C-alpha positions as CSV (number, residue, x, y, z in Angstrom):
1,M,152.9,147.1,183.3
2,A,155.9,149.4,182.7
3,M,156.4,152.4,184.8
4,E,156.6,155.7,183.0
5,M,159.3,158.2,183.8
6,P,158.0,161.6,185.0
7,K,158.3,164.3,182.4
8,A,160.9,166.3,184.3
9,A,163.1,163.2,184.7
10,S,162.8,162.5,181.0
11,I,163.8,166.0,180.1
12,A,166.8,165.9,182.5
13,L,167.9,162.5,181.1
14,A,167.7,163.9,177.5
15,M,169.7,167.0,178.5
16,A,172.4,164.8,180.1
17,I,172.7,162.6,177.1
18,G,172.9,165.7,174.8
19,L,175.6,167.3,176.9
20,A,177.6,164.0,176.9
21,M,177.4,163.8,173.1
22,V,178.5,167.4,172.7
23,S,181.5,166.9,175.0
24,L,182.6,163.9,172.9
25,V,182.5,166.0,169.8
26,A,183.9,169.3,171.1
27,G,187.3,168.2,172.3
28,T,189.9,170.0,174.4
29,A,191.2,173.5,173.6
30,G,194.9,173.9,173.1
31,L,197.6,175.2,170.7
32,A,199.3,173.5,167.7
33,T,202.7,174.2,166.3
34,F,204.6,172.2,163.7
35,Y,208.0,170.7,163.1
36,T,209.7,169.8,159.8
37,P,211.3,166.6,158.5
38,S,213.2,164.5,159.3
39,Y,210.7,162.9,161.7
40,T,213.1,160.2,162.9
41,P,214.3,159.3,165.4
42,S,211.3,159.7,167.6
43,A,210.8,159.0,171.3
44,C,208.2,156.3,170.7
45,Y,209.5,154.5,167.6
46,G,213.3,155.3,167.2
47,F,214.2,155.2,163.6
48,Q,211.1,153.4,162.4
49,E,209.1,155.6,160.0
50,Q,205.5,156.4,161.0
51,G,204.4,158.4,157.9
52,T,203.6,162.1,157.9
53,M,200.3,162.3,159.8
54,I,202.1,162.4,163.1
55,A,202.7,164.6,166.1
56,A,204.8,165.2,169.1
57,A,202.9,165.5,172.4
58,S,203.6,168.2,175.0
59,D,203.7,167.3,178.7
60,V,200.0,167.9,178.8
61,V,199.3,164.9,176.5
62,W,202.6,162.9,176.9
63,N,201.7,161.1,180.2
64,G,205.2,159.7,180.7
65,G,205.2,158.1,177.2
66,A,201.7,156.4,177.6
67,A,200.5,158.6,174.7
68,C,202.8,156.8,172.2
69,G,200.6,155.5,169.4
70,D,197.5,157.4,170.5
71,R,195.6,159.0,167.7
72,Y,194.1,162.5,168.0
73,V,191.7,164.4,165.8
74,V,192.9,168.0,165.6
75,R,191.0,171.0,164.3
76,C,192.1,174.6,164.0
77,T,189.8,177.0,165.8
78,G,191.5,180.4,165.4
79,A,194.6,182.5,165.2
80,T,197.0,183.3,168.0
81,N,197.6,186.9,167.0
82,E,200.9,185.8,165.4
83,G,201.3,185.5,161.7
84,V,198.1,185.0,159.7
85,A,194.9,186.6,160.9
86,Q,192.6,183.8,159.5
87,P,194.8,180.7,159.4
88,C,192.2,177.9,159.6
89,T,191.3,175.8,156.6
90,G,188.1,174.4,158.1
91,R,189.4,170.8,157.9
92,S,190.5,168.4,160.7
93,V,193.4,165.9,160.7
94,T,194.0,162.7,162.5
95,V,197.5,162.2,163.8
96,K,199.4,159.6,165.6
97,I,201.6,160.6,168.6
98,V,205.1,159.4,167.9
99,D,207.3,161.8,169.9
100,L,207.7,164.1,172.9
101,C,207.7,167.8,172.1
102,P,211.1,169.2,173.0
103,T,211.7,171.5,175.9
104,G,210.3,174.9,175.1
105,C,207.6,173.5,172.9
106,R,205.1,176.3,172.2
107,G,202.1,174.1,171.6
108,T,200.0,171.4,173.2
109,I,200.5,169.3,170.1
110,D,203.4,169.8,167.7
111,L,202.1,168.5,164.4
112,S,204.2,167.4,161.4
113,Q,204.4,170.1,158.8
114,E,202.2,168.1,156.5
115,A,199.5,167.6,159.2
116,F,199.6,171.3,160.2
117,A,199.1,172.4,156.5
118,I,195.8,170.4,156.4
119,I,194.2,172.4,159.2
120,A,195.9,175.8,158.9
121,N,198.2,178.0,156.9
122,P,201.8,177.1,157.8
123,D,202.7,180.8,157.7
124,A,200.7,181.2,161.0
125,G,203.3,179.0,162.8
126,K,200.9,178.5,165.8
127,V,197.1,178.2,166.0
128,Q,194.4,177.6,168.5
129,I,192.9,174.1,168.2
130,E,190.5,171.6,169.6
131,Y,191.7,168.1,169.9
132,R,190.2,164.8,171.0
133,R,191.5,161.3,171.3
């Protein structure tokens, strides 16, 4: 005979599973900027082309180079009070980390110009984002 879980424990378990699922989908808040071609050389791949759905990681993501090759889903969540008031397109983009964002980088993730244009109006220059690996 199987033991039944008390109702309160069942509710708590369901809430914990629900919160875990939300945290997997929501992502981490940050800022995105963009850089323009040429995308080589890069810190991870030298002069080897990696396409245009790429990004440079700030120190927050870089992890001493361990981020090389990691893929992130990035979604614009709002303006930064610079440039365009409503910059987000409502789309997300998946990018591969290929480089380290240079000193003075203004974003958490510095997207290629092409990747940035998928999630936001490039005239904005910098947008608020959610990102997840």
